[in-house]
N, C-alpha and C positions, 0 to 999 in steps of 0.2 A: 504493500500500500504506500509506504514512504517513497519507494522508487517511482511509483505511478504519479504521486503528488509532485515529486521533483521534476519529472518529465513534463507534466501538465503546466507547472509553473514556468518552465523555460519556454514552452510553446506560447503561453499567454503573453510573456514579456516580448517575445519576438513579434507576435501579432500586434501588440500595442505599438511597438516601434514602427512596424510597417504602416499602420494606420496614421501615425504622426507624420511619417515621411510622405505618405500620399497626400495628406492634408496640406503639407508645406508646398509640395510640387503643384498641387491643384490651385492653391492660392496664387502662386507665381504665374501659372498659366493664365488665370483670370486677370491678373494685374497687367500682363503683357497686352491683352486685347481690351483692357479697360471695361470689364463687365462684372456683373454680380449674378449669382444664382438666387433661387427663391429663398433658400435658407439664409443667405447673406442679407437679403432685404428684411427678413424678420429680425435678425440679430441687430443690424444697424438701426432699425426702427426702435427697438427696445433701448438701445444706447441713447438715442436721440431723445426719447420720451422720459427717461429716468435720470435722476441725479447721479445715482451710483448703481450699476447693474449687479453689484455684489452685496448690496444692502438688503436687509430683511426686516420689515417689508420694504418694497420699492417706493420711493417718493417721486412724484411727478416733477419733471423739469419745467423750466419756464415755457418751453415749446408745448409740452403737454397741457399746461394750465391755459395757454392761449387757445389750444385746440378744443379744450373742454368748453370754453365760452363760444366757440365757433359752431360746434355740432350740437344741434338741439336734440336729435335722437340718433341712436346707433342700432342698425339692424344687422343681424347675423343669420345666414342660412346654413344648413348642414352643420349645425352646432355639435352634433355627435362626433364629428371628426376634428374638433379643435385640439390644438396641442398646448402645452404649458406656456410656451413663448407667446403664442397668439393670445392666450387668456391674459397674460401679464400686460400685453399691449392694450387690450380692452379695458383692463382695470385702471390703467393710467389715463385712458381717454374718457372714461365714463364720468358722468356726474350723477347726482342722486336720481335713481329710478328712471333712467332714460335709455336703457338697453332692452331690446326686444330680440329674442332668439327663437329660431325654429329648428327642430331636429327630431330624429327618431333613433334612439340608441341601438335599436334592433337592426339598423341599416349601416352601422359603422363598419367601414371597409378599409380604413387607412392606418390601422395600428402598425403595419409594417414600416411606415415612414414617420412614426412618432405621434399619431393621433392618440388621444387619451380620453376615451368615452367616460371614464370615471369622473371627469370634470363635470360633464352633463349630469351624471347620476347624483353627484353631491348637491348640485343646484336644484335638482328635482326634489330632493329630500327637504330642502328649505322652502320650497314653493307651496302655495296653497290654492285650492280650487274655489276659495271664497270670492265674494264679489269684490270689485276694485275698491281700494281704500284701505285694505288690510296692510298691516306693517310688513307682512311677508310678501315675497314676489308672487304674482298671480300666475297660475298654471292653467292653460286651456288645452284640453285634449281634442286633437283634430283626428277623430277616428271615423268620420263619415267617408265612405268610399264610393266614388262616382264612376269607377272604371269597370268593376267586375260584377258578374252575375251573383245574385244573393246566394245561390247554391255553392259557388266557389268560396264565398266569404264564410259560410257555415263550415265548410271543410277546413279552411285555414284556421278558424277560431278553435275548432275541435282538436286539430293537430297541435297547434302551438300551445294551447291551453294545457296539454299534457306534457310537452317536452321542454317548454321554455320556462325555466324557474330561476329564481335568484341564485341558487346554488350552482347552476350550470351557465346561465347567460347574464348574471348580475342584475336581472330584472325579472319580475313575475309578469306573465301574460295574463293579466286579470281583466276585470270588467272594463276598466278604463282603457285597456289596450285593444279590446275586441273591435273588429271592423264591422261597421254597420252600413247596410246598403243605402245609398243616397238617391238612387234612380231605380225606377221599375223597368226591368228588361223584358221586352216582349218575347215570348217563346214561339218558335216556329210551330206551325200546325202539327198536332200530334205529339208534341214534345212537352206540353205543359205538365209540370209536376214530375218530369222525368229526371234521371240522374244527369248531372253536369260534370262530375269528376269521376274518372276511372283510374284505379290504382292497380297496376299489373306488377306483381312480384315475380321476378324471373329467377330460375335456378341457375346454378353454375353451368349445367349442361347447355342451357340456352345461349349463354354468353360465349362459351368456347366453341360450340359447333355451329351455332346459327341455325339449328334445325327448326322447322315449323311444321305446318301441315298436320297430318294425323297424329304426330307425336307431341304436338305443342301442348295439348290439354294435359297429357300425362306428366310432362316435365315442369309444368307451372305449379309451384307450391300453393298459390292462391291468387284470387282476383277479388277486388272489392269495388263496389260502385257507391257513390255518395250523391 
C-alpha cells in the first residue's frame, strides 16, 4: 500500500506540473494574439468588480457600486448551470431584491466544465412560495407544459416520481415538480383514450443478433404501454 501511495503521489505531482506548464504556455499563446477565452472574461470581470479577489466575503469595487446604480434589474436564464465565479459576479452587481433567475436543476448538463447546481438548490431552500412581500425570495414553479400530450406527461411524472429523489439527484420529484398539461391535444380518430407511450424492453439477444420476426416475441422480456 505504501508503494502504491508513493507511486500515486509522484504521478499526481507530475500531472500538476504538466497542468501548470500548459496553463503558462496557453496564457502566452493568448497574449501573442491579444485574446481572452471565456474563463478569462469571468476571472477578469471578478477582479474588476471586487476590491480584493482573495477577501472573504468579497467587497464591491467602485466599478461594481457604479454598476449597481446603473442596472435596475438582473435576469439570469439557465441558472442551474451557474458556477461559483459567475455567482460571485452576480453578488457584486446585485442590489436588494433585484435579481430574477430561471432554471431547472433537473436539466443541469455542464458540471463537466464547472457548473455547480448546488448553488441553485441552496437558493431554493431559502425561497418561499408565499405571495410577494415576504422577507424570503419568492419561488414560482413553472410546471405547466404546453408541448406534450397529457399521456406523455403522466408517464414522465410516474417514472420520475419513482427514480428521482434527493438521495440520488439532490432533489425530490414531488408535486411541485410534476408536469401539468397546459393544452388539450386532439387525438386522431380512433385513438382517443389510447396509449401514447410504448416501452419495449429488449434482451441481450436482440441487441447482439438483431433478430426479429417470429423470434422477436420470445426474446423480448416484456413490453408495456402507458
